[in-house]
KEZA-608907 format. One record per residue (C-alpha): z, x, y negated; residue in three letters. Coordinates in Angstrom, 1 decimal. Layout:
! residues N
((Z; X; Y); "ALA")
...
//
This chain:
! residues 361
((12.1; -1.6; 33.2); "MET")
((14.2; -4.6; 32.1); "ARG")
((13.2; -6.7; 29.0); "ASP")
((16.6; -8.0; 27.9); "ASP")
((16.5; -5.8; 24.8); "PHE")
((14.2; -4.8; 22.1); "HIS")
((15.0; -1.1; 21.7); "ILE")
((14.2; 1.7; 19.1); "ALA")
((15.2; 5.2; 19.7); "ILE")
((16.0; 7.9; 17.2); "ALA")
((16.5; 11.3; 18.7); "SER")
((15.7; 15.0; 18.4); "TYR")
((14.3; 15.0; 22.0); "ASP")
((12.1; 12.0; 22.6); "LEU")
((11.0; 11.7; 26.4); "LYS")
((11.0; 7.9; 27.1); "ASN")
((7.2; 7.0; 27.1); "GLU")
((8.1; 3.4; 28.1); "HIS")
((9.8; 2.5; 24.8); "ILE")
((7.3; 1.8; 22.0); "LYS")
((9.5; 2.1; 18.8); "ASP")
((10.7; 5.7; 18.5); "GLN")
((11.8; 8.0; 15.5); "PHE")
((11.6; 11.7; 16.0); "SER")
((14.3; 13.6; 14.3); "ILE")
((12.8; 16.7; 13.0); "LYS")
((14.5; 20.0; 12.8); "ARG")
((14.5; 21.6; 9.4); "ARG")
((12.1; 24.4; 8.8); "LYS")
((14.9; 27.1; 8.9); "LEU")
((16.1; 25.4; 12.0); "GLY")
((12.7; 25.7; 13.6); "GLU")
((12.8; 29.4; 13.2); "ILE")
((16.6; 29.8; 14.2); "LEU")
((16.1; 27.6; 17.3); "TYR")
((14.0; 30.3; 19.0); "LYS")
((16.2; 33.3; 18.0); "THR")
((19.5; 34.9; 18.9); "ARG")
((21.0; 32.9; 16.0); "PHE")
((20.4; 29.6; 18.0); "ALA")
((24.0; 29.0; 18.7); "ARG")
((24.8; 29.1; 15.0); "TYR")
((22.0; 26.6; 14.3); "TYR")
((23.2; 24.3; 17.0); "TYR")
((26.9; 24.4; 15.9); "ASN")
((25.6; 23.6; 12.2); "PHE")
((23.8; 20.5; 13.6); "ILE")
((26.9; 19.5; 15.7); "PHE")
((28.8; 19.3; 12.3); "ILE")
((26.3; 18.1; 9.8); "SER")
((25.1; 15.1; 12.0); "ASN")
((28.5; 13.5; 10.7); "TRP")
((27.6; 13.9; 7.0); "TYR")
((23.8; 14.4; 6.4); "LEU")
((21.1; 12.0; 7.4); "MET")
((17.6; 12.8; 8.6); "PRO")
((14.8; 12.0; 6.1); "LYS")
((13.3; 8.6; 6.7); "GLY")
((15.9; 7.4; 9.4); "LEU")
((17.7; 5.0; 7.3); "VAL")
((14.3; 3.4; 6.2); "ASN")
((13.1; 3.3; 9.6); "TYR")
((16.0; 1.4; 10.9); "VAL")
((16.1; -0.9; 8.0); "LYS")
((12.6; -1.8; 8.8); "ALA")
((13.3; -2.1; 12.5); "PHE")
((16.4; -4.3; 11.5); "ASP")
((18.5; -4.1; 14.8); "PRO")
((21.3; -6.5; 15.6); "ASP")
((23.4; -3.6; 17.0); "VAL")
((23.4; 0.1; 16.7); "ILE")
((24.3; 1.9; 20.0); "MET")
((25.2; 5.5; 20.7); "THR")
((26.1; 7.7; 23.8); "VAL")
((28.4; 9.9; 22.1); "PRO")
((27.0; 13.5; 22.2); "ASP")
((27.1; 16.6; 20.1); "ASN")
((23.9; 15.9; 18.2); "LEU")
((23.2; 12.4; 17.3); "HIS")
((26.6; 10.2; 17.2); "SER")
((27.3; 10.8; 13.5); "GLY")
((23.9; 9.5; 12.5); "PHE")
((24.9; 6.2; 14.5); "ALA")
((28.3; 5.9; 12.8); "LEU")
((26.8; 6.4; 9.3); "GLN")
((24.0; 4.0; 10.0); "LEU")
((26.4; 1.2; 11.1); "ALA")
((28.3; 1.7; 8.0); "GLU")
((25.6; 1.9; 5.5); "LEU")
((23.6; -1.1; 7.1); "LEU")
((26.7; -3.1; 7.9); "ASN")
((25.7; -3.4; 11.6); "LYS")
((27.9; -3.6; 14.7); "PRO")
((28.3; -0.4; 16.5); "LEU")
((28.5; 0.1; 20.4); "VAL")
((29.7; 3.6; 21.8); "ALA")
((29.0; 4.3; 25.4); "ASP")
((31.1; 7.3; 26.5); "TYR")
((29.5; 9.0; 29.4); "GLN")
((30.8; 12.4; 29.1); "ASP")
((33.1; 14.5; 26.9); "LEU")
((30.3; 16.6; 25.7); "PHE")
((32.3; 18.8; 23.3); "PRO")
((34.3; 19.9; 26.3); "LEU")
((31.5; 20.5; 28.9); "SER")
((31.2; 23.8; 30.4); "LEU")
((27.7; 23.4; 31.8); "PHE")
((25.7; 23.8; 28.6); "PHE")
((23.7; 27.2; 28.2); "PRO")
((25.5; 29.8; 25.9); "GLN")
((22.9; 29.2; 23.0); "TYR")
((24.1; 25.6; 22.6); "CYS")
((27.7; 25.6; 23.3); "LYS")
((30.1; 24.6; 20.5); "PRO")
((32.5; 27.2; 19.2); "TYR")
((36.2; 26.5; 19.9); "ASN")
((36.9; 25.2; 16.4); "TRP")
((33.8; 23.2; 16.4); "VAL")
((34.9; 21.5; 19.8); "ARG")
((38.2; 20.4; 18.0); "LYS")
((36.1; 19.1; 15.2); "PHE")
((33.9; 17.0; 17.5); "LEU")
((36.8; 15.8; 19.6); "MET")
((38.5; 14.4; 16.4); "LYS")
((35.1; 12.8; 15.5); "LYS")
((34.9; 11.3; 18.9); "TYR")
((38.2; 9.6; 18.5); "HIS")
((37.2; 8.3; 15.0); "LYS")
((34.0; 6.8; 16.6); "LEU")
((36.0; 5.3; 19.1); "ASN")
((38.4; 3.6; 16.7); "ALA")
((35.4; 2.5; 14.5); "SER")
((33.0; 1.1; 17.1); "ALA")
((33.0; -2.8; 17.6); "ASP")
((32.6; -2.4; 21.4); "LYS")
((33.3; 0.6; 23.5); "VAL")
((32.0; 1.4; 27.1); "LEU")
((33.6; 4.1; 29.3); "TYR")
((32.0; 5.6; 32.2); "THR")
((35.2; 5.8; 34.3); "SER")
((38.7; 4.6; 34.4); "GLU")
((39.7; 8.1; 33.4); "GLY")
((37.7; 8.0; 30.3); "MET")
((39.1; 4.7; 29.4); "PHE")
((42.7; 6.1; 29.8); "ASP")
((41.7; 9.1; 27.8); "PHE")
((40.9; 7.0; 24.7); "PHE")
((43.9; 4.8; 25.1); "GLY")
((42.5; 1.8; 26.5); "ARG")
((41.0; 0.2; 23.4); "SER")
((41.2; -3.6; 23.2); "ARG")
((37.3; -3.4; 22.4); "ASN")
((36.7; -1.4; 25.6); "GLY")
((35.6; -1.9; 29.1); "LYS")
((34.5; 0.5; 32.1); "VAL")
((30.8; 0.7; 32.5); "LEU")
((29.7; 2.9; 35.4); "TYR")
((26.4; 4.6; 35.2); "PRO")
((23.3; 2.9; 36.6); "ILE")
((21.8; 4.7; 39.5); "GLY")
((18.5; 4.6; 41.5); "HIS")
((17.8; 1.3; 43.2); "ALA")
((18.1; 1.9; 46.7); "ILE")
((17.8; -0.9; 49.5); "PRO")
((20.4; -1.7; 52.0); "LYS")
((20.4; 0.9; 54.6); "ILE")
((21.9; 0.5; 58.1); "GLU")
((23.6; 3.7; 59.1); "SER")
((25.5; 5.0; 62.2); "ALA")
((27.9; 7.9; 62.4); "LEU")
((26.0; 10.4; 64.7); "GLU")
((25.3; 14.0; 64.9); "THR")
((22.1; 15.5; 63.9); "ASN")
((19.4; 16.8; 66.2); "ASP")
((20.8; 20.2; 65.9); "ASN")
((24.0; 18.7; 67.6); "GLY")
((26.1; 19.5; 64.6); "LYS")
((27.8; 17.0; 62.3); "PHE")
((25.9; 17.6; 59.1); "THR")
((27.4; 17.1; 55.6); "ILE")
((25.0; 17.0; 52.7); "LEU")
((25.6; 18.0; 49.1); "TYR")
((23.3; 17.6; 46.3); "ALA")
((23.7; 18.8; 42.7); "GLY")
((25.2; 21.4; 40.4); "ASN")
((26.0; 24.9; 41.9); "CYS")
((27.2; 26.6; 38.6); "TYR")
((30.5; 27.9; 37.7); "GLY")
((33.6; 26.7; 39.5); "SER")
((31.5; 24.1; 41.5); "TYR")
((29.3; 27.1; 42.7); "GLY")
((32.4; 29.1; 43.6); "GLU")
((33.9; 26.3; 45.5); "MET")
((30.7; 25.5; 47.7); "LEU")
((30.1; 29.1; 48.4); "LEU")
((33.7; 29.5; 49.8); "ARG")
((33.1; 26.3; 51.8); "LEU")
((29.7; 27.5; 53.0); "ALA")
((31.1; 30.8; 54.3); "LYS")
((33.8; 28.7; 56.2); "GLU")
((31.4; 26.4; 57.7); "ILE")
((29.1; 29.2; 58.8); "MET")
((31.6; 30.1; 61.6); "GLN")
((31.7; 26.4; 62.9); "SER")
((30.4; 25.4; 66.2); "GLU")
((30.1; 21.6; 65.5); "ASN")
((29.8; 21.3; 61.6); "LEU")
((26.8; 22.0; 59.3); "HIS")
((26.4; 22.0; 55.5); "LEU")
((23.2; 21.4; 53.6); "LYS")
((23.1; 22.1; 49.9); "ILE")
((20.4; 20.9; 47.7); "PHE")
((21.1; 22.7; 44.5); "PRO")
((20.3; 21.6; 40.8); "ALA")
((20.5; 25.1; 39.7); "GLY")
((23.0; 27.8; 40.8); "ASN")
((24.5; 31.1; 39.5); "ASP")
((25.1; 32.6; 43.1); "TRP")
((24.0; 36.3; 43.7); "SER")
((20.6; 37.0; 45.4); "LYS")
((22.4; 38.1; 48.5); "ASP")
((24.4; 35.1; 48.8); "ASP")
((21.5; 32.8; 48.3); "ILE")
((19.6; 34.8; 51.0); "SER")
((22.6; 34.6; 53.4); "LEU")
((23.0; 30.9; 53.0); "MET")
((19.3; 30.1; 53.2); "ALA")
((19.0; 31.9; 56.5); "ASN")
((21.9; 29.9; 57.8); "ALA")
((20.1; 26.8; 56.8); "GLY")
((22.8; 25.9; 54.3); "ILE")
((21.1; 26.6; 51.0); "TYR")
((18.0; 24.4; 50.6); "GLN")
((15.3; 24.0; 48.0); "SER")
((15.9; 21.7; 45.2); "PHE")
((14.2; 18.4; 46.0); "LEU")
((13.0; 15.4; 43.7); "PRO")
((15.1; 12.3; 44.3); "PHE")
((12.4; 10.5; 46.2); "GLU")
((12.3; 13.4; 48.6); "GLU")
((16.0; 13.7; 48.7); "LEU")
((16.4; 10.1; 49.9); "LYS")
((14.9; 11.3; 53.4); "LYS")
((17.6; 13.9; 53.7); "GLU")
((20.2; 11.5; 52.6); "LEU")
((19.0; 9.3; 55.3); "GLN")
((19.2; 12.2; 58.0); "LYS")
((22.7; 13.4; 57.0); "ALA")
((25.9; 12.3; 58.8); "ASP")
((28.2; 12.6; 55.8); "ALA")
((28.2; 13.6; 52.0); "PHE")
((30.2; 15.8; 49.9); "LEU")
((31.2; 15.6; 46.2); "THR")
((33.4; 18.4; 44.4); "VAL")
((35.1; 18.5; 41.1); "MET")
((36.8; 21.6; 39.5); "SER")
((40.5; 22.5; 40.1); "PHE")
((40.5; 24.8; 36.8); "LYS")
((43.0; 23.7; 34.1); "GLU")
((40.5; 24.3; 31.4); "VAL")
((38.3; 21.7; 33.1); "GLU")
((40.8; 19.1; 33.5); "LYS")
((39.8; 16.8; 30.8); "PRO")
((36.3; 16.7; 32.0); "PHE")
((37.3; 16.2; 35.6); "VAL")
((39.5; 13.5; 34.6); "GLN")
((36.8; 11.5; 32.6); "THR")
((33.6; 12.3; 34.1); "SER")
((32.3; 9.9; 36.7); "PHE")
((30.3; 11.8; 39.3); "THR")
((26.9; 10.1; 39.9); "THR")
((27.1; 11.4; 43.5); "LYS")
((28.6; 8.1; 44.1); "TRP")
((25.5; 6.3; 43.2); "LEU")
((23.5; 8.4; 45.3); "ASP")
((25.6; 8.5; 48.4); "TYR")
((27.3; 5.2; 48.7); "ALA")
((24.3; 2.9; 49.7); "PRO")
((23.7; 5.0; 53.0); "TYR")
((27.2; 3.7; 54.4); "GLY")
((28.3; 7.2; 55.6); "LYS")
((31.6; 8.8; 54.9); "PRO")
((31.9; 10.6; 51.7); "ILE")
((34.2; 13.8; 51.4); "PHE")
((35.7; 14.4; 48.0); "VAL")
((37.0; 17.9; 47.2); "TRP")
((38.8; 17.6; 43.9); "ALA")
((42.1; 17.4; 42.3); "PRO")
((44.2; 14.2; 42.5); "LYS")
((43.8; 13.4; 39.0); "TYR")
((39.9; 13.6; 39.1); "SER")
((37.9; 10.5; 38.6); "SER")
((36.2; 11.2; 42.0); "ALA")
((39.6; 11.3; 43.9); "SER")
((41.0; 8.2; 42.1); "ILE")
((37.9; 6.2; 42.9); "PHE")
((37.8; 7.1; 46.5); "ALA")
((41.5; 6.3; 47.2); "GLU")
((41.3; 3.1; 45.1); "LYS")
((38.3; 1.8; 47.3); "HIS")
((39.2; 3.6; 50.4); "ARG")
((35.7; 4.8; 50.5); "CYS")
((36.1; 8.6; 50.9); "GLY")
((38.1; 11.5; 52.6); "PHE")
((40.0; 13.2; 49.9); "VAL")
((41.0; 16.9; 49.9); "CYS")
((43.1; 17.5; 46.7); "ASP")
((44.0; 21.1; 47.3); "ILE")
((41.7; 24.0; 46.4); "ASN")
((41.4; 25.4; 49.9); "ASP")
((38.1; 25.5; 51.9); "ALA")
((39.8; 25.5; 55.2); "LYS")
((41.5; 22.2; 54.5); "LEU")
((38.2; 20.7; 53.5); "VAL")
((37.0; 21.8; 57.0); "MET")
((40.0; 20.0; 58.3); "GLY")
((38.9; 16.9; 56.6); "SER")
((35.4; 17.2; 58.3); "PHE")
((37.1; 17.5; 61.7); "GLN")
((39.2; 14.6; 61.1); "LYS")
((36.1; 12.5; 60.6); "ALA")
((34.7; 13.7; 63.9); "LEU")
((37.9; 12.9; 65.7); "LYS")
((38.6; 9.5; 64.1); "ASP")
((35.3; 7.8; 64.2); "ARG")
((36.6; 4.3; 63.5); "SER")
((38.2; 5.7; 60.1); "LEU")
((35.1; 7.4; 59.4); "ALA")
((33.1; 4.4; 59.9); "ARG")
((35.4; 2.2; 57.7); "LEU")
((35.0; 4.6; 54.8); "PHE")
((31.3; 4.4; 55.1); "GLY")
((31.3; 0.7; 55.3); "GLU")
((33.6; 0.5; 52.1); "ASN")
((31.2; 3.0; 50.3); "ALA")
((28.4; 0.7; 51.0); "GLN")
((30.4; -2.3; 49.9); "LYS")
((31.2; -0.5; 46.6); "VAL")
((27.4; 0.3; 46.2); "SER")
((26.7; -3.4; 46.7); "ASP")
((29.1; -4.7; 44.3); "THR")
((30.9; -2.4; 41.7); "ILE")
((28.1; 0.2; 41.5); "LEU")
((25.2; -2.4; 42.0); "ASN")
((22.7; -1.8; 39.2); "ALA")
((22.3; -5.4; 38.3); "GLU")
((26.1; -5.9; 38.0); "ASN")
((26.5; -2.8; 35.8); "ILE")
((23.5; -4.0; 33.6); "HIS")
((25.0; -7.4; 33.2); "SER")
((28.2; -6.0; 31.8); "ILE")
((26.1; -4.0; 29.2); "LEU")
((24.1; -7.1; 28.5); "LYS")
((27.2; -9.3; 28.0); "ASP")
((28.9; -6.7; 25.8); "THR")
((25.9; -6.7; 23.5); "ILE")
((25.7; -10.5; 23.5); "LYS")
((29.3; -10.8; 22.4); "GLU")
((28.3; -9.1; 19.2); "LEU")
((25.1; -11.0; 18.5); "THR")
((26.0; -14.4; 19.6); "ALA")
//
């Protein structure tokens, strides 16, 4: 924990035990009842709208007593309206840190998804918040572009786990196969892509894929098939996953090709870069040209990009890395450079700190 800021948090879901000053936003009595029923989605959508107009009981007095220099929000579906209202009511500078377009996310469970008309409402509010904030931070170049490159804005990549510098070599694993590791979401279009790739790689004599899922929607038969092939692994906490990252020869990140997910793919910065890049190994990006992952890989020459939705072509990228070891090593070295500089946690934190200081000087 850094001590550059004295922080207070107001949230429906308080989990950070290290922060002393916290205000728990309580659900209304009717909300507590609906929250656990088949009407939960109606309740959530009411909250998505009402947080832009109503204020939780006691929150204004709590913030007045805390007397912050700055009010900050990570725009989401539940809290950002409160932040905008507080900044206006108390005449405080407002900082918005756009980390995802949550109204457009397809990864939420059905019971808390915005209805289509509520999505449109929320996106209008996101644009209003962007125009109102005194400083705006964007999680990727694509997010910055999406909001029109505000003169008050700058890119702030996510801060990852602190990983010491690691010396890595491009070699094959003990099983004699070049092993590519994927860790993350296996739902929806991501899960479909990974399953197609897994079925292709099962036939390979010199390639192997290991998937460490953060949830999936595969059938039991597919899970069983891939587990028996050594492809589908158990979920691992990050400290244990580090050992697997160290052993792998290369890494994989994917982003959806579906048109409906285009805004999300353009703006979301995949945190796989933060996990993979420190290991100095080639990173394979299977994603559209317009995705933040592809653009980042091409800009910094730190990954093999396959921008066509074809698992066989991804297999071709793997084989290319095996044949052209010098290029693979270059991409790995560049990934490590990116980790040491652009994605360095201290560098990212200093950008945040300087942004806040500009408002409180």
